[in-house]
C-alpha positions in Angstrom: -59.7 -24.2 -16.4 -60.5 -23.4 -20.1 -61.6 -19.8 -19.0 -58.3 -19.1 -17.0 -55.5 -20.4 -19.5 -55.1 -16.9 -21.0 -54.2 -15.7 -17.5 -51.5 -18.2 -16.9 -50.4 -17.5 -20.6 -49.9 -13.6 -19.7 -48.5 -14.5 -16.4 -45.8 -16.6 -18.0 -45.2 -14.1 -20.6 -44.6 -11.5 -18.0 -42.3 -13.8 -16.2 -40.3 -14.3 -19.3 -40.1 -10.7 -20.2 -39.0 -9.7 -16.5 -36.3 -12.4 -16.2 -34.7 -11.4 -19.5 -34.0 -7.7 -18.1 -30.4 -6.8 -17.6 -29.5 -7.0 -14.0 -27.5 -4.3 -12.4 -24.0 -5.4 -11.3 -22.7 -4.0 -7.8 -20.2 -1.2 -8.2 -17.0 -2.7 -7.0 -14.3 -0.2 -6.7 -11.1 -1.8 -7.5 -8.9 1.4 -8.3 -7.1 3.0 -5.4 -8.6 6.4 -4.5 -5.1 7.9 -4.1 -2.0 6.7 -6.0 1.2 6.6 -3.8 4.3 7.2 -6.2 7.9 7.1 -5.0 10.4 9.5 -6.4 8.1 10.5 -9.2 8.3 7.2 -10.8 5.1 5.0 -10.7 7.1 1.9 -11.3 9.7 2.5 -8.7 9.4 -0.1 -5.8 12.9 -0.6 -4.3 16.1 1.0 -3.9 19.5 0.8 -2.2 20.5 3.4 0.6 24.0 3.8 1.8 24.5 3.0 5.5 25.7 6.4 6.8 23.4 8.7 4.7 19.7 9.4 5.3 17.0 7.3 3.7 15.3 10.0 1.6 12.1 9.2 -0.4 9.9 11.7 -2.1 6.1 10.3 -1.6 3.7 11.8 -4.2 -0.2 11.2 -3.7 -2.3 11.6 -6.7 -6.1 11.6 -6.3 -7.9 12.0 -3.1 -5.5 13.7 -0.4 -4.9 11.9 2.8 -5.4 13.3 6.3 -2.1 11.6 7.4 0.6 9.7 5.8 2.5 7.0 8.0 5.5 5.1 7.3 6.1 1.7 9.0 9.2 -0.4 8.6 8.8 -4.2 8.5 11.9 -6.5 8.7 12.9 -9.9 9.9 14.9 -10.8 13.0 15.6 -14.6 12.5 12.2 -15.8 11.6 10.3 -13.2 13.5 8.7 -10.2 11.7 9.2 -7.0 13.4 7.5 -3.6 12.9 8.8 0.0 13.8 6.9 3.3 13.2 9.5 5.3 11.1 7.5 8.6 10.7 4.1 10.4 10.3 4.7 12.9 7.6 2.7 16.0 6.8 1.4 16.2 3.2 1.8 19.5 1.4 0.3 19.9 -2.2 0.2 16.1 -2.7 3.9 15.6 -1.7 5.6 14.3 1.4 9.3 13.6 1.9 10.7 10.9 4.1 14.2 11.7 5.4 15.5 9.5 8.3 18.7 8.0 9.2 19.1 4.2 8.0 19.2 3.4 12.0 15.5 4.5 12.1 14.3 1.6 10.0 15.1 -1.0 12.9 14.4 -1.1 16.6 17.6 -0.5 18.6 16.7 -3.6 20.8 17.1 -5.6 17.6 20.7 -4.5 17.1 22.2 -2.0 14.7 21.7 -1.7 11.1 24.9 -3.2 9.7 24.4 -2.7 5.9 24.9 -5.5 3.2 28.6 -6.1 2.3 31.7 -7.5 3.6 33.8 -6.8 6.8 31.7 -8.0 8.5 29.8 -10.2 6.1 26.1 -9.4 5.9 23.6 -10.3 3.2 21.2 -8.2 1.5 18.3 -10.1 2.8 19.3 -9.4 6.3 19.4 -5.6 5.5 16.2 -5.4 3.6 13.4 -3.3 5.1 9.9 -3.1 3.7 8.4 0.3 4.1 4.6 0.2 4.4 3.5 3.7 3.3 -0.2 4.1 4.7 -2.2 7.1 3.3 -5.4 7.5 5.7 -8.1 9.3 3.7 -11.0 11.6 5.1 -13.5 8.8 5.3 -11.1 6.7 7.3 -10.1 4.3 4.5 -6.4 3.6 4.3 -4.5 3.2 1.0 -1.1 1.4 1.3 1.8 0.8 -1.0 5.2 -0.9 0.0 8.6 0.2 -0.8 11.7 -2.0 -0.4 14.8 -0.3 1.1 18.1 -2.2 1.2 20.8 -0.8 3.3 24.3 -1.2 1.9 27.8 -0.3 2.8 
């Protein structure tokens, strides 16, 4: 054993040296590959729209350009979540424009869009529609941002 102690010493020294090496962390991509911006305002996430006027929303895409842009409306009927495809929009020079009547945000089978206000009384929560803006990128990944549209009278 006396002859072999230096082998164990060098093996131990190599182990300590290698274990102190900096380990590579996996590259976790948290940032979106494309930014979805509404009406040229990165902070804009909600707006009111009049009942008898179109819902118009400029959607700007910065970064990787999508192959398609889809808008889906999510709303409640009682306590049930409903979805309706509003539009699939063409993207030109990083911009798309949503321009649909307020009635397009809701399935006709769920009743008409009334608009928040009085006569008849209707609350803002009953007339709130969450628009899911989904940008499909060339590699199949989907970037999504929500926009809250409230229909008022």
